[in-house]
C-alpha positions in Angstrom: 0.1 -0.3 -0.1 1.5 3.6 -1.2 2.1 6.3 1.7 -1.4 8.0 -0.5 -3.3 5.0 0.2 -2.5 4.6 3.3 -3.7 8.2 4.3 -6.8 8.0 2.3 -7.7 4.9 4.5 -6.6 6.4 8.1 -8.6 9.7 6.7 -11.6 7.6 5.8 -11.4 6.0 9.1 -11.4 9.2 10.9 -14.3 10.3 9.3 -16.2 7.2 10.1 -15.3 7.6 14.1 -16.0 11.8 13.5 -19.5 10.6 12.1 -20.3 8.1 14.6 -19.3 10.6 17.7 -21.3 13.0 16.0 -24.3 10.8 15.6 -24.0 9.6 19.2 -23.8 13.9 20.4 -26.9 14.4 18.4 -28.8 11.9 19.8 -27.7 12.6 23.2 -27.0 8.6 24.0 -25.8 5.8 21.9 -28.7 4.6 19.6 -30.4 1.4 19.5 -29.1 -1.5 17.6 -30.8 -2.3 14.2 -30.8 -5.9 14.0 -32.8 -8.0 10.8 -33.4 -11.6 12.1 -34.1 -13.6 8.4 -34.4 -16.8 7.2 -31.5 -18.1 5.9 -33.3 -20.7 3.1 -36.9 -19.0 3.5 -38.5 -22.1 5.0 -41.4 -22.6 7.0 -39.2 -23.9 9.9 -36.8 -21.0 9.5 -39.4 -18.6 9.5 -41.0 -19.8 12.9 -37.5 -19.5 14.8 -37.4 -15.9 13.5 -40.9 -15.0 14.6 -40.0 -16.6 17.7 -36.6 -14.7 18.3 -38.2 -11.7 16.8 -41.2 -11.8 19.6 -38.6 -11.9 22.0 -36.4 -9.3 21.1 -39.2 -6.7 20.0 -39.6 -5.6 23.4 -36.0 -4.4 24.1 -35.6 -1.1 23.9 -31.9 -1.5 22.5 -32.8 -2.9 19.6 -35.0 -2.2 16.4 -36.1 -5.1 14.4 -35.6 -3.5 10.4 -34.2 -5.3 7.4 -33.5 -1.3 6.6 -30.0 -0.1 7.6 -29.4 -2.9 9.9 -26.4 -3.3 12.1 -26.6 -7.1 12.4 -28.3 -9.8 10.9 -29.7 -12.9 12.7 -29.6 -15.6 10.1 -31.9 -18.8 11.1 -31.3 -21.9 9.1 -32.7 -25.2 9.7 -31.9 -28.5 7.7 -33.9 -31.6 7.3 -32.6 -34.9 6.5 -35.4 -37.1 6.2 -34.0 -41.3 5.7 -37.1 -42.9 4.4 -35.3 -46.4 4.1 -33.8 -46.0 7.4 -36.8 -44.2 9.3 -34.2 -41.7 10.6 -35.5 -38.5 11.2 -32.8 -35.5 11.7 -33.3 -31.9 12.2 -30.0 -29.6 12.3 -30.6 -25.8 13.3 -28.3 -22.9 13.4 -28.3 -19.1 14.1 -25.6 -16.9 12.9 -25.1 -13.1 14.0 -23.2 -11.1 12.3 -22.6 -6.9 11.5 -23.6 -5.9 8.0 -19.7 -6.1 7.1 -19.4 -9.9 7.8 -18.1 -10.1 11.6 -19.4 -13.3 13.2 -20.5 -12.2 16.7 -22.1 -15.6 17.7 -23.3 -18.8 16.2 -25.5 -21.1 18.1 -26.5 -24.8 17.0 -29.5 -27.2 17.4 -29.4 -30.7 16.6 -32.6 -33.2 17.0 -32.5 -36.6 16.1 -35.8 -39.1 15.9 -36.3 -42.4 15.0 -39.4 -44.2 13.5 -38.7 -47.9 14.8 -42.0 -49.3 13.6 -41.7 -48.1 9.9 -43.4 -50.7 7.4 -42.0 -51.0 4.5 -43.3 -48.5 1.8 -45.1 -46.4 4.5 -44.9 -43.2 5.3 -42.7 -42.0 8.3 -44.4 -41.4 11.6 -46.1 -37.8 11.0 -46.2 -37.2 15.1 -42.1 -37.9 15.0 -41.7 -35.6 12.5 -43.4 -32.6 13.2 -42.2 -33.2 16.9 -38.5 -33.1 15.8 -39.7 -29.9 13.4 -41.2 -28.5 16.7 -38.2 -29.3 19.3 -35.4 -27.9 16.9 -37.2 -25.2 16.3 -38.3 -23.9 20.1 -34.3 -25.1 21.5 -32.8 -23.0 18.6 -34.7 -20.0 19.6 -34.1 -20.2 22.9 -30.6 -20.8 22.5 -30.1 -17.8 20.7 -32.3 -15.1 22.2 -29.9 -14.7 25.4 -26.5 -14.4 23.9 -27.6 -11.8 21.4 -29.5 -9.8 24.2 -26.1 -9.8 26.2 -24.3 -9.3 23.0 -26.4 -6.2 22.5 -25.6 -5.0 25.7 -22.0 -5.3 25.1 -22.5 -3.2 21.9 -23.8 -0.7 23.6 -21.5 -0.2 26.3 -19.1 -0.4 23.4 -21.0 2.9 22.0 -21.2 4.8 25.1 -17.6 4.4 25.4 -16.7 5.4 21.8 -19.1 8.2 22.3 -17.4 9.3 25.7 -13.8 8.7 24.2 -14.3 11.0 21.5 -15.8 13.9 24.1 -12.6 13.4 25.7 -10.2 13.8 22.5 -11.7 16.8 21.6 -10.6 18.0 24.9 -7.3 16.5 24.5 -7.9 14.2 26.9 -5.8 11.3 25.5 -4.9 9.5 28.3 -8.2 9.3 29.6 -9.7 8.5 25.8 -7.5 5.4 25.7 -8.3 4.4 29.2 -11.9 4.1 28.0 -11.3 2.2 25.4 -8.5 -0.2 26.6 -11.3 -2.5 28.3 -13.0 -3.0 24.9 -12.7 -6.6 24.0 -12.4 -8.8 20.7 -16.1 -10.1 21.4 -17.5 -6.4 20.2 -18.4 -5.8 17.3 -16.3 -3.0 16.6 -13.5 -4.0 18.4 -11.4 -3.6 14.8 -12.7 -0.3 14.7 -11.9 0.6 18.1 -8.5 -0.5 18.2 -7.9 1.8 15.2 -9.4 4.3 17.1 -7.2 4.1 19.9 -4.3 4.0 17.1 -5.3 7.3 16.3 -5.6 8.8 19.4 -2.1 7.7 20.6 -1.2 9.3 17.3 -2.9 12.7 18.3 -1.2 12.2 21.8 2.2 12.5 20.5 1.8 14.9 18.0 0.5 17.2 20.6 3.5 16.3 22.6 5.3 17.3 20.0 3.7 20.6 19.3 3.6 21.9 22.8 7.6 20.8 22.8 7.9 22.8 19.3 5.9 25.7 20.8 8.1 26.0 24.4 11.4 26.0 21.8 10.1 28.6 19.8 9.6 30.8 22.6 13.0 30.3 23.9 14.3 30.9 20.1 15.7 27.7 19.7 14.2 27.8 16.2 16.0 24.8 15.1 14.8 22.8 17.5 11.3 24.0 17.5 11.6 22.7 13.7 12.4 19.6 14.6 9.6 19.3 17.0 6.9 20.5 15.0 7.8 17.9 12.3 7.2 15.2 14.5 3.4 16.2 14.4 1.9 13.4 12.0 0.4 14.5 8.7 -2.9 12.9 9.9 -2.9 15.1 12.9 -5.8 17.7 13.2 -2.7 19.8 14.1 -0.7 19.2 10.9 -1.9 22.5 10.0 -0.6 24.7 12.9 2.3 22.7 13.0 3.6 23.9 9.5 2.7 27.1 10.0 4.8 27.3 13.0 7.9 25.4 10.8 7.2 28.8 8.2 7.4 31.1 11.6 10.5 29.2 12.6 12.2 28.7 9.3 11.7 32.8 8.6 13.3 33.7 12.3 16.1 31.5 11.1 16.6 33.6 7.9 16.7 36.9 10.1 
């Protein structure tokens, strides 16, 4: 990756962070998590799982169920495997929770097995056994997924609050406090990768602030060459780069005189 591409990527990320912080600030609190609960293959059993999970999540004030601009997708899959010859009835169900950019938050699985021992040659499988296995896997799968999803939402909301507060602290140049807020965020959160990049940005701004302040002190003492060296340590991606370059010009002019 070239330097210009790296700068573009970092600038894009900084823009994302700023937009996220502004959104949170405008709403005075972190917005709810938008979740789309959808069937993976469109079967009736999958839709039943979708309906059960949705009915449990819709009362949670931290969640908005919507397929429009979703933050997360909850994808429900149920695979049926019926062997007429042996009388084996198997259902495998999975619920996959992932972000819109593909990060997996959790995977929950249930298997149900029934056996029709009274099967006669050519006779259909016992309908009660088939229907019972289907009902069991639908109920168990929804039940297994609901609590972890709700807990993941709690963690997500805490993360959003921390990001918002860290942004406010960073705007006041309180980088140690901002980094301290973000440090406890673990890889099990949906924003872990972005938060790590945000922390790198905060460290960069912290170092740039120290370099800029050092330059101001040296310039005040009329050590212009040393001041220029300090100003040049300000990162090109820092919000202080424009001021640092202006100070370099001032010190360069002072040296000429």
